[in-house]
matplotlib code that plots the C-alpha trace (Angstrom):
import matplotlib.pyplot as plt

x = [-1.6, 0.0, -0.3, 2.6, 0.9, -2.5, -1.2, 0.4, -2.8, -4.8, -2.1, -2.1, -6.0, -5.9, -3.2, -4.7, -8.1, -6.6, -5.1, -8.5, -10.3, -7.5, -7.8, -11.6, -11.1, -8.3, -10.3, -13.1, -10.8, -8.8, -9.8, -9.0, -9.0, -5.5, -4.6, -6.1, -4.6, -1.1, 0.0, -1.2, 0.7, 3.8, 3.7, 2.8, 5.8, 8.2, 6.7, 7.4, 11.0, 11.6, 9.8, 11.8, 15.0, 14.5, 13.5, 17.1, 18.9, 17.0, 17.8, 21.7, 21.8, 19.4, 19.6, 17.3, 17.4, 16.2, 17.1, 19.0, 21.3, 21.5, 22.6, 25.0, 26.8, 27.0, 28.1, 29.4, 28.5, 27.2, 29.2, 26.2]
y = [-25.8, -27.7, -27.5, -25.0, -22.6, -23.0, -22.3, -19.1, -18.0, -18.6, -16.9, -13.9, -13.8, -13.7, -11.2, -9.0, -9.0, -8.3, -5.2, -3.7, -5.2, -3.5, -0.2, -0.1, -0.9, 1.6, 4.3, 4.0, 5.3, 8.2, 11.8, 13.0, 11.7, 12.7, 10.2, 7.6, 8.3, 9.4, 5.8, 4.6, 7.5, 6.9, 3.2, 3.7, 6.0, 3.4, 0.7, 3.0, 3.6, -0.2, -1.0, 1.6, 0.5, -3.3, -1.9, -0.1, -3.1, -5.1, -2.9, -2.7, -6.6, -8.3, -11.9, -14.1, -14.4, -11.0, -9.9, -13.1, -12.3, -8.6, -10.0, -12.6, -10.0, -7.5, -9.8, -12.8, -16.4, -17.9, -20.5, -22.7]
z = [-23.8, -21.2, -17.5, -17.3, -19.9, -18.2, -14.9, -16.1, -17.7, -14.5, -12.2, -14.7, -14.5, -10.6, -10.4, -13.1, -11.5, -8.1, -9.2, -10.0, -7.1, -4.7, -6.6, -5.9, -2.1, -2.0, -4.0, -1.2, 1.4, -0.3, 0.2, -3.3, -6.8, -7.5, -4.7, -6.5, -10.0, -8.8, -8.0, -11.5, -13.4, -11.3, -12.1, -15.8, -15.8, -14.3, -16.5, -19.5, -18.5, -18.1, -21.6, -23.3, -21.6, -22.9, -26.2, -26.5, -25.2, -28.0, -30.6, -29.5, -29.0, -31.7, -30.5, -28.7, -25.1, -24.0, -20.3, -19.6, -22.5, -21.5, -18.0, -19.3, -21.5, -18.6, -16.0, -17.5, -17.1, -14.0, -12.1, -11.5]

ax = plt.figure().add_subplot(projection="3d")
ax.plot(x, y, z, "-o")
ax.set_aspect("equal")
plt.show()
């Protein structure tokens, strides 16, 4: 694993841990458990929609490149 890969792992660990730490701090200040669960459910729904959308594009355009390839085919090549 190179420097870039190791840096990515460290950043992902910090961001991942921060999500759970902030939820605990936020959870201490809410009145109802529903107020704590609702953002997680909404975020999960948005992530599910995004994942299903990318899966559909991947099935329609089976090539390497993922989102970059989808954007190139939708908007054309960049000038840069």
